[in-house]
Structure formats: C-alpha cells, structure tokens
N, C-alpha and C positions, 0 to 999 in steps of 0.2 A: 234433282235425286236420281242417283245414278240407277241403272238397271240391275247392278249386282245389290242393292239393298233389299230386293224382294228374295234373297235367299238365305234369310234368317229368321231364327227359332225364336219365340219369344222366352227366354230362359226363364227369367226371374219370376215371373207370373206362372209358371207351368207346374202343376199340383202333381205330386207323386201318381206314379202309375203308368199305363201305355196309352200314347199319343199317336196318331197318324198325320202325315203331312205329305202331301203332294206338291211337287214343283214343276214346271214346264220350262225348259231349255231350250233357247232357240239361236238363230244366226248372231241376233245382237248380243247376247252372252259371250259369245267367243272373241268377238271384236275388242271386248273391254280388256283382254288380256295380250299384253305384246308378246309378238312372236308364237302365237298360237300356231300348232300345226292343224288345227281344226278350223275351215273357213266357214263351213255350210255344215250345218246338223240341226236336227231335232231331237230331244230326248225326253222320256217323262222319268222324272226321278221319283222315287216314294221313299219317307224315312218314318222309320218306326222306332219312336223314342219310348224307353222304359227309364222313367226318372225316378232314382230312390234317394235317401238321405246320403249326399257327398258325391254321389256317383251316378252318371247318366249312360246307358247302353244305346247306340243307335245302329239299327239294321239299315243299310243303303241298297235299294234296288233301283239299279239304272237299266233302262231299256230305250234303243233309238238307234239312229242312223246317222250317217256322215256323208256328204257327197264328195266322192275322191275318183280316182281313175283307176280302172281295174289292173291288177299287175300282170294280169295273163294275155287280158287283148285290148289292153290300152283304152277301153271304153269308159264313158262316163258311168258311173254307179252309185246306187245309194247302199252303204255297206252297212249291214246290220251290226249293232254295239250293244253288248249287254254286261254285267257285271252284279255282283253280291257282295258286299262288304260289311265287316263288322268294326265299329270304332266305340270309344270310351271316352267320356267326358267327367274330368275330375275338376273340381273347383279348387283353385290356389294358383299360385304364381310360379310355380316350378317349370322346369323346362324337361324335356324328354325327348332323347334320340328315337324313342317308338314312334313309326307312323302312324299308329293305331289309337294313341293316347293323344286327346286334346285337352289341355290344361285350360279354363277359363278364369279369369281374375274374377274375385268375390263381388267387385263394384260394377261387374258387366250386366247388362239386362237382357241382352240378346247374344246370342250364338250365332257367328255369321258364318256360313258354309258355302258361299260362293268358291273360295279358293279350295276346298276341300271337293267339291262337285268338280270343279275344273280339272283338278290332280287326279281323280275317280274317273273321269270319264277318259281321260289321256291314258292311264294304266290301262283300261279295258280296250283300247284300240289294238286290234290285232297285228301281228308283225308283216303279216303278205295281205295285201288288199285283195282279197279273192273271197268267194262265198259260193254256195250251191246255187247257182241263178236258175238252173235247168227248170224250175217249176213255175217261173214266171211267166208272164205272157204279156207281152212281147219280151222275150229273151233280149237282155241288154248287150249280150256278148257282140263283139266284131266278128263275124263269119271270117271275114279275109284274112285278119291276123291269124285266126285259129288254124285255117286251111295250111297257110303258109308256115307256121310252127308245126303242123302234124306231119307235113312232106320233105320237112329237112333232116337230113342226118346229121346227129349230133354226135359220131364217134370221133374219140380224139385218136389222132395219130401215134402209133407207137415211137416213142424216142429213139433216136438212132444213138447207140452207145460206141464210141470210137474206139475204147478201152474195153473189149471184152474181157475183162480179167474173169469173171464168175463163168461165162459161156466156157472158158477154157478148162474150167475146173470140172465139168461134165463129165471129162473121158476119165477121170479119176473114181467116179460112182461104180459100184458094183453093178452089174447087169442083172437083171431079174429073170 
C-alpha cells in the first residue's frame, strides 16, 4: 500500500450534503513525487466537500510549514505556508483546461486527491523564503549575516558616458 492511498475520498458512498475530512501530510508524502521542491514539511489539510447530484464543491484549507533555508540570512527555518482553494468535481469523462475543475469517471469509487494536494501545497509556497520571525524565541536568524548585510553599501556606481551627447544639449535649455 502506497502512502498516497491515504489521500482519497470515498466518493461513491458519499451521501449528498456537507462532509469534512482531515489529512496529515508529512515528509514521506513529498518523497513519493519525483523532483519535489519540498523535502521536509508538515501540513494539516482540511477538505469540506459539499456533494450534490452531479457536482461536488471542495473547499481545501492548507496550513503547515516546510524546512528550508532563509533567503535573507541563510539560516535553517520552518517557513509557514497556508492557502485556501475552491475546486469543483464533476462526474464524467470530459477533459477540462480549468485547474479548478476535476472530472471523475462514473465508474470510479474513490477520488484520489494526492496529486491535487501536492500541487496546491507547491502553489502555496512563497516566492521568497522569508517570514516575520521576530516573535520566535529563539530567533532563527543568523545574526552575523544580517550584520554584514546591513553594514555594506549597495550604491551602484554611476555609469560613465563616453559619448555625452545629452549633456551637451543642456547648453540649449533656457535658464530660469
């Protein structure tokens, strides 16, 4: 039995109405996907499924963290990650370009959400691996790196313009 088998909804036996499911995603989940940008992480995923005839709406709530390196101070951090998503499940063999619509063949009894969870977690990752860590005790920041960054002067040198054609035009401007 694969670790990914635990991330399915019993779709055929689900009665109409609201159903709430909870899933725990940990490190072994991410190792099941090739070339995953996440190697270590822990997430709690809540799925609220509102099933009606022919259509089911899923609200997916993701809260957790990944282990990564801070882009500011190069320290190891647990970067908080969260996201809320709305998906629609339709019964049928159609194919859609819309990422928010999942088509489930009529003969399938379970709705496998492992790939969906993986993609939603990856989409939830921030572009920059930093967060407001000032409230943590102890603070995970590498103070040496932060001191070096704050003391360096990052002014760009002015480019030398060998052909100063625009500077020569200043003499034709009217004086105020």
